[in-house]
C-alpha positions as CSV (number, residue, x, y, z in Angstrom):
1,X,-57.1,9.9,-52.7
2,X,-56.1,13.1,-53.0
3,X,-56.5,15.8,-50.1
4,X,-59.6,18.2,-51.5
5,X,-59.2,21.6,-52.4
6,X,-58.5,23.9,-49.1
7,X,-58.3,20.5,-47.1
8,X,-55.0,21.0,-45.3
9,X,-52.9,17.8,-47.0
10,X,-52.2,16.5,-43.2
11,X,-53.5,15.1,-40.2
12,X,-53.7,16.4,-37.2
13,X,-51.3,16.4,-34.3
14,X,-49.1,13.9,-36.4
15,X,-46.1,13.4,-33.9
16,X,-42.9,15.6,-36.1
17,X,-40.0,17.3,-35.1
18,X,-39.4,21.3,-35.2
19,X,-38.9,22.5,-38.4
20,X,-36.8,25.0,-40.1
21,X,-40.1,27.3,-40.4
22,X,-40.8,27.1,-37.3
23,X,-37.0,28.1,-36.4
24,X,-37.0,31.5,-39.0
25,X,-40.0,32.4,-37.3
26,X,-38.6,32.5,-33.2
27,X,-36.1,34.2,-35.5
28,X,-38.5,38.0,-34.3
29,X,-38.3,36.6,-31.3
30,X,-34.9,36.7,-30.7
31,X,-35.2,40.7,-31.7
32,X,-38.4,40.8,-29.7
33,X,-36.6,40.4,-26.6
34,X,-33.8,42.3,-27.4
35,X,-35.7,45.0,-27.8
36,X,-37.3,44.2,-24.1
37,X,-34.2,44.1,-22.8
38,X,-33.6,47.5,-24.2
39,X,-37.3,48.7,-22.8
40,X,-35.8,47.9,-19.7
41,X,-32.1,49.3,-19.8
42,X,-33.5,52.4,-20.6
43,X,-36.3,53.2,-18.3
44,X,-34.6,52.3,-14.7
45,X,-37.2,52.3,-12.5
46,X,-39.8,50.1,-11.4
47,X,-42.5,51.5,-13.0
48,X,-40.2,50.9,-16.1
49,X,-40.0,47.4,-14.9
50,X,-43.5,46.6,-14.9
51,X,-44.0,48.3,-18.5
52,X,-41.5,46.0,-19.5
53,X,-42.5,42.5,-17.9
54,X,-45.9,43.5,-19.5
55,X,-44.6,43.8,-23.2
56,X,-43.1,40.9,-22.5
57,X,-46.0,38.6,-21.4
58,X,-48.3,40.2,-24.5
59,X,-45.4,39.0,-26.6
60,X,-44.5,35.7,-24.8
61,X,-48.6,35.1,-25.4
62,X,-48.1,35.7,-29.1
63,X,-45.4,32.9,-29.0
64,X,-46.9,30.7,-27.8
65,X,-49.9,30.5,-29.7
66,X,-48.2,29.6,-32.8
67,X,-46.5,27.2,-30.6
68,X,-50.0,25.7,-30.5
69,X,-50.1,26.0,-33.7
70,X,-47.8,24.7,-35.3
71,X,-47.7,21.8,-32.8
72,X,-51.1,20.6,-34.2
73,X,-50.2,21.1,-37.9
74,X,-47.0,21.1,-39.5
75,X,-47.5,24.4,-41.6
76,X,-44.7,24.5,-44.0
77,X,-46.5,21.6,-45.6
78,X,-49.3,24.0,-47.1
79,X,-48.0,26.6,-49.6
80,X,-51.4,29.2,-48.3
81,X,-50.3,28.4,-44.7
82,X,-46.8,28.6,-45.2
83,X,-47.3,32.5,-46.8
84,X,-49.6,33.1,-43.5
85,X,-47.0,32.1,-41.4
86,X,-44.5,34.9,-43.2
87,X,-47.2,37.4,-43.0
88,X,-47.4,37.3,-39.2
89,X,-44.5,37.3,-39.1
90,X,-43.5,40.5,-40.6
91,X,-46.4,42.3,-38.0
92,X,-44.2,40.5,-34.9
93,X,-41.1,42.1,-36.2
94,X,-43.4,45.0,-36.0
95,X,-44.3,44.2,-32.8
96,X,-40.6,44.3,-31.4
97,X,-39.5,47.2,-33.4
98,X,-42.6,49.7,-32.0
99,X,-42.1,47.2,-28.1
100,X,-39.6,50.3,-26.2
101,X,-42.5,52.6,-27.0
102,X,-45.3,50.2,-26.8
103,X,-46.7,52.8,-23.8
104,X,-45.7,55.7,-25.6
105,X,-45.2,57.2,-29.2
106,X,-45.7,53.5,-30.6
107,X,-48.7,52.6,-28.7
108,X,-51.3,52.7,-31.6
109,X,-48.3,51.0,-33.9
110,X,-47.6,48.1,-31.7
111,X,-51.3,48.2,-31.1
112,X,-52.1,47.2,-34.7
113,X,-49.6,45.2,-35.3
114,X,-50.2,42.9,-32.1
115,X,-54.0,42.7,-33.0
116,X,-53.1,41.2,-36.6
117,X,-50.5,38.7,-35.7
118,X,-53.4,37.3,-33.6
119,X,-55.8,37.5,-35.5
120,X,-53.6,35.9,-38.4
121,X,-53.6,32.8,-35.5
122,X,-56.9,32.7,-34.9
123,X,-57.9,33.0,-38.8
124,X,-55.0,29.9,-40.1
125,X,-55.8,27.7,-36.8
126,X,-59.3,28.4,-38.3
127,X,-59.1,26.8,-41.6
128,X,-56.5,24.3,-40.8
129,X,-58.6,22.7,-38.2
130,X,-62.2,22.8,-39.4
131,X,-61.4,19.8,-41.1
132,X,-61.6,18.1,-37.1
133,X,-64.6,19.4,-35.1
134,X,-63.2,18.9,-31.5
135,X,-59.9,20.9,-32.5
136,X,-61.6,23.6,-34.0
137,X,-63.6,24.1,-31.3
138,X,-61.1,24.1,-29.1
139,X,-60.0,27.5,-30.8
140,X,-63.1,29.1,-31.0
141,X,-63.3,28.4,-27.0
142,X,-60.3,30.3,-27.1
143,X,-61.2,33.5,-29.7
144,X,-62.6,35.7,-27.3
145,X,-60.6,36.1,-24.8
146,X,-57.2,36.7,-27.0
147,X,-59.1,39.1,-29.6
148,X,-60.9,41.1,-26.4
149,X,-57.1,40.9,-25.2
150,X,-55.2,42.2,-28.4
151,X,-58.2,44.9,-29.1
152,X,-57.8,45.8,-25.3
153,X,-54.4,47.0,-25.9
154,X,-54.8,48.3,-29.2
155,X,-57.4,50.2,-27.8
156,X,-55.1,51.8,-24.8
157,X,-52.8,53.0,-27.1
158,X,-55.3,56.1,-27.9
159,X,-56.1,57.3,-24.8
160,X,-53.1,59.4,-23.3
161,X,-50.3,57.7,-21.4
162,X,-50.7,57.1,-18.1
163,X,-53.1,54.9,-15.4
164,X,-56.0,54.1,-17.9
165,X,-53.5,53.0,-20.2
166,X,-52.2,51.0,-18.2
167,X,-55.5,50.2,-16.5
168,X,-56.3,48.1,-20.0
169,X,-53.1,46.6,-20.8
170,X,-53.2,44.8,-17.0
171,X,-57.0,44.3,-18.2
172,X,-56.1,43.0,-21.6
173,X,-53.2,40.3,-19.9
174,X,-55.8,39.2,-17.3
175,X,-57.9,38.2,-20.0
176,X,-55.5,36.8,-22.1
177,X,-53.9,34.5,-20.0
178,X,-57.4,33.7,-18.4
179,X,-58.2,32.9,-22.0
180,X,-56.9,28.5,-21.7
181,X,-58.6,28.2,-18.0
182,X,-61.8,29.5,-18.8
183,X,-61.8,27.7,-22.2
184,X,-60.9,24.2,-20.8
185,X,-59.1,21.5,-22.3
186,X,-61.0,18.8,-24.0
187,X,-60.4,19.2,-28.3
188,X,-56.4,20.1,-28.1
189,X,-53.9,17.6,-29.4
190,X,-50.2,17.6,-28.1
191,X,-47.3,16.0,-29.3
192,X,-45.3,15.7,-27.0
193,X,-42.2,16.2,-28.1
194,X,-42.7,19.0,-30.8
195,X,-43.9,20.5,-27.9
196,X,-41.7,20.3,-25.1
197,X,-38.6,20.8,-28.4
198,X,-39.8,24.1,-29.3
199,X,-40.1,25.5,-25.7
200,X,-37.1,24.1,-25.0
201,X,-35.4,25.7,-28.5
202,X,-37.2,29.1,-27.1
203,X,-35.1,28.8,-23.4
204,X,-32.2,28.7,-25.7
205,X,-33.1,31.5,-27.9
206,X,-33.6,33.7,-24.4
207,X,-30.6,32.0,-23.2
208,X,-29.1,33.3,-26.6
209,X,-30.3,37.0,-26.1
210,X,-28.6,37.2,-22.7
211,X,-25.0,36.1,-24.4
212,X,-25.4,39.2,-27.1
213,X,-26.8,41.8,-24.4
214,X,-23.8,40.7,-22.4
215,X,-21.2,40.9,-25.8
216,X,-22.5,44.1,-27.5
217,X,-22.7,45.6,-23.7
218,X,-19.1,44.1,-23.2
219,X,-17.6,45.0,-26.5
220,X,-18.6,48.9,-25.5
221,X,-16.4,49.3,-22.8
222,X,-12.3,49.4,-23.3
223,X,-11.2,46.2,-22.8
224,X,-9.6,45.4,-19.7
225,X,-8.9,42.2,-17.8
226,X,-11.7,43.1,-15.2
227,X,-13.7,43.5,-18.0
228,X,-12.8,40.0,-19.7
229,X,-13.0,38.0,-17.1
230,X,-16.6,39.1,-16.0
231,X,-17.9,38.5,-19.6
232,X,-16.9,35.1,-19.0
233,X,-18.4,34.9,-15.5
234,X,-21.5,36.1,-17.5
235,X,-20.9,33.1,-20.2
236,X,-20.1,31.1,-17.0
237,X,-23.7,32.3,-15.2
238,X,-26.0,32.2,-18.5
239,X,-24.4,28.6,-19.5
240,X,-25.3,26.9,-15.7
241,X,-28.4,28.3,-16.4
242,X,-28.5,26.3,-19.4
243,X,-27.8,23.3,-17.6
244,X,-30.5,23.3,-15.2
245,X,-32.6,23.2,-17.2
246,X,-31.6,20.9,-20.1
247,X,-29.6,18.4,-18.3
248,X,-32.3,16.9,-16.4
249,X,-35.4,19.3,-16.1
250,X,-36.4,19.1,-19.7
251,X,-35.8,15.3,-20.1
252,X,-38.3,14.5,-17.6
253,X,-41.1,16.6,-18.3
254,X,-40.6,16.0,-21.7
255,X,-41.6,12.0,-20.5
256,X,-44.3,13.6,-18.0
257,X,-46.3,15.0,-21.2
258,X,-45.6,11.5,-23.0
259,X,-46.9,9.8,-20.2
260,X,-50.2,11.7,-20.8
261,X,-53.7,11.1,-23.3
262,X,-56.4,13.6,-23.5
263,X,-57.9,16.7,-21.5
264,X,-54.6,15.6,-19.4
265,X,-52.1,15.5,-21.2
266,X,-53.3,19.2,-22.4
267,X,-53.6,20.9,-19.0
268,X,-50.1,19.6,-18.8
269,X,-48.6,21.8,-21.8
270,X,-50.5,24.6,-21.1
271,X,-49.8,25.1,-17.7
272,X,-45.8,23.3,-17.1
273,X,-45.4,25.2,-20.7
274,X,-47.6,27.8,-21.8
275,X,-47.8,29.4,-18.1
276,X,-44.2,28.3,-15.9
277,X,-42.3,28.8,-19.5
278,X,-43.0,32.7,-19.3
279,X,-41.9,33.4,-15.5
280,X,-38.6,31.1,-17.0
281,X,-38.2,33.8,-19.6
282,X,-38.8,36.3,-18.1
283,X,-36.0,34.9,-15.7
284,X,-33.4,34.9,-18.5
285,X,-34.4,38.8,-19.7
286,X,-33.8,40.3,-16.6
287,X,-30.5,38.3,-15.8
288,X,-29.2,39.8,-18.7
289,X,-30.3,43.0,-18.1
290,X,-28.4,42.5,-14.9
291,X,-25.3,41.3,-16.2
292,X,-25.6,44.3,-19.1
293,X,-25.5,47.1,-16.7
294,X,-23.0,45.1,-14.8
295,X,-20.3,46.0,-16.9
296,X,-20.2,49.2,-17.9
297,X,-19.5,49.8,-14.2
298,X,-17.6,47.1,-13.1
299,X,-15.9,48.8,-10.4
300,X,-19.3,50.3,-8.6
301,X,-21.9,48.9,-6.4
302,X,-25.0,47.7,-8.4
303,X,-28.0,49.8,-8.4
304,X,-31.3,48.3,-6.0
305,X,-32.9,48.4,-9.6
306,X,-29.7,46.1,-11.0
307,X,-29.3,44.1,-7.9
308,X,-33.2,43.1,-8.2
309,X,-32.7,42.2,-11.5
310,X,-29.9,40.0,-11.4
311,X,-30.3,38.4,-8.2
312,X,-34.1,38.8,-8.2
313,X,-33.9,37.2,-11.9
314,X,-31.7,34.2,-11.0
315,X,-33.7,33.9,-7.9
316,X,-37.2,34.4,-10.7
317,X,-35.6,31.3,-12.7
318,X,-35.1,28.9,-10.2
319,X,-38.3,29.2,-8.8
320,X,-40.1,28.8,-11.8
321,X,-38.1,25.1,-11.9
322,X,-39.4,24.4,-8.8
323,X,-43.3,24.8,-10.3
324,X,-42.8,23.2,-12.8
325,X,-41.2,19.9,-11.1
326,X,-44.6,20.7,-8.5
327,X,-46.5,20.5,-11.8
328,X,-45.0,17.6,-13.4
329,X,-43.6,15.4,-10.7
330,X,-45.9,16.9,-7.8
331,X,-42.9,17.0,-6.0
332,X,-40.3,19.8,-4.6
333,X,-36.3,20.6,-5.2
334,X,-35.4,21.5,-1.8
335,X,-31.7,22.7,-3.4
336,X,-33.1,25.0,-5.5
337,X,-34.9,26.5,-3.5
338,X,-32.1,27.1,-0.8
339,X,-30.4,28.8,-4.0
340,X,-33.3,31.4,-4.7
341,X,-33.6,32.2,-0.9
342,X,-29.5,33.2,-0.8
343,X,-29.8,35.1,-4.2
344,X,-32.8,36.9,-3.0
345,X,-30.7,37.6,0.1
346,X,-27.9,38.9,-2.2
347,X,-29.8,41.9,-3.7
348,X,-28.8,44.3,-0.8
349,X,-25.2,42.6,-0.4
350,X,-25.2,43.6,-4.1
351,X,-26.0,47.7,-3.5
352,X,-23.2,47.6,-1.7
353,X,-20.0,45.9,-3.2
354,X,-18.3,46.9,-7.0
355,X,-20.6,45.3,-9.2
356,X,-17.6,42.7,-10.6
357,X,-17.8,41.2,-6.9
358,X,-22.0,41.0,-7.5
359,X,-21.7,39.0,-11.4
360,X,-18.8,36.0,-9.2
361,X,-21.4,36.1,-6.5
362,X,-24.2,34.8,-8.9
363,X,-22.3,32.8,-10.7
364,X,-20.3,30.9,-8.2
365,X,-24.3,30.6,-6.8
366,X,-24.8,29.1,-10.2
367,X,-21.8,26.8,-10.7
368,X,-22.4,25.5,-7.0
369,X,-26.1,24.5,-7.7
370,X,-25.2,23.2,-11.2
371,X,-22.2,20.7,-9.2
372,X,-23.9,19.5,-6.5
373,X,-26.9,18.6,-8.9
374,X,-24.7,16.8,-10.3
375,X,-22.5,14.9,-7.7
376,X,-25.7,14.4,-5.7
377,X,-28.2,12.9,-8.6
378,X,-25.1,11.3,-10.4
379,X,-26.7,8.1,-10.1
380,X,-30.7,8.8,-10.8
381,X,-29.8,11.6,-14.1
382,X,-27.9,9.0,-16.0
383,X,-30.8,6.0,-15.9
384,X,-32.6,9.3,-16.8
385,X,-31.0,10.1,-19.5
386,X,-29.8,6.0,-20.5
387,X,-33.5,5.4,-21.3
388,X,-34.6,9.0,-23.2
389,X,-35.8,8.2,-26.3
390,X,-32.7,9.1,-28.2
391,X,-31.3,6.0,-25.9
392,X,-34.2,3.3,-26.5
393,X,-32.8,0.1,-27.7
């Protein structure tokens, strides 16, 4: 029987790989992440750091909403849904354009574009899930918090720059982040493999933005052996961050998510991916900032805020991995905890030694951690990768 008019032609929660349309949509987040790094680089103050992380949080939460949407519904099966997603992509581009001045002259533009992104997400979700009362009900419970957060950011844009605008932003973020916890997890349907793959790809996008930051910053300086060395160290550091996530962590987490069903699976997806991937991405963005600024004055010590970004960002990335494992497996990763502590201890050192020494130290710590885990857990790693779906008989 053919689908009725206005009925979405695809059953909810069918298993599917990440689609080309989803990857195309994610390109606006590459731009947005680049803009956040630029915002941080152009306002090297602690207030500027908080503003940059606030913008990153709302951009991330918008992406999270669409990741859940496209996990439930394969949007590119339906032309009208595809067009709405492309319209949301255009609005998200405006969000990225306005991001560097989201607390300044572009505050209203940012607020309007962000509200459009969230409204289109909810409308598309409501239309495509109305045939399934459980999912539709889950979306309806989530909608008030999402809309309230976006409206508060828009209202903040009409206020004079200062503490009241910042307070509304903080309230908006709290409401937006709390909404999924208050709404509960009943009704959601998860395709575990697609969900973990999509979040893995966004980690790659964030790491790719870091590579771009290193390359662009290095390209603006006179080419020298020291600059080439620093750039290669930056690549090695980012490659190590990739290894730490994709070698074992991503595979184990996907398997754990797939082993669950119902509300327990939705809660795991929400906590492990929607929430705990945010500090991972924030750590990557901070490392990108640290590397970007290190390339400019390799022979000079880092400013404290840049040392915090480089070493603290890498530590944040590892701590997020710790929380990710604790939520998924209920166990700690001692070596990553030790590495994070060492990196935090290196923050004051970074303000005393040349920048290239700091980049070398951060890279050495990452490579040492990767090497230790590869040797220490070689057998367990082999067993895990041997029994992933790609290798199963």
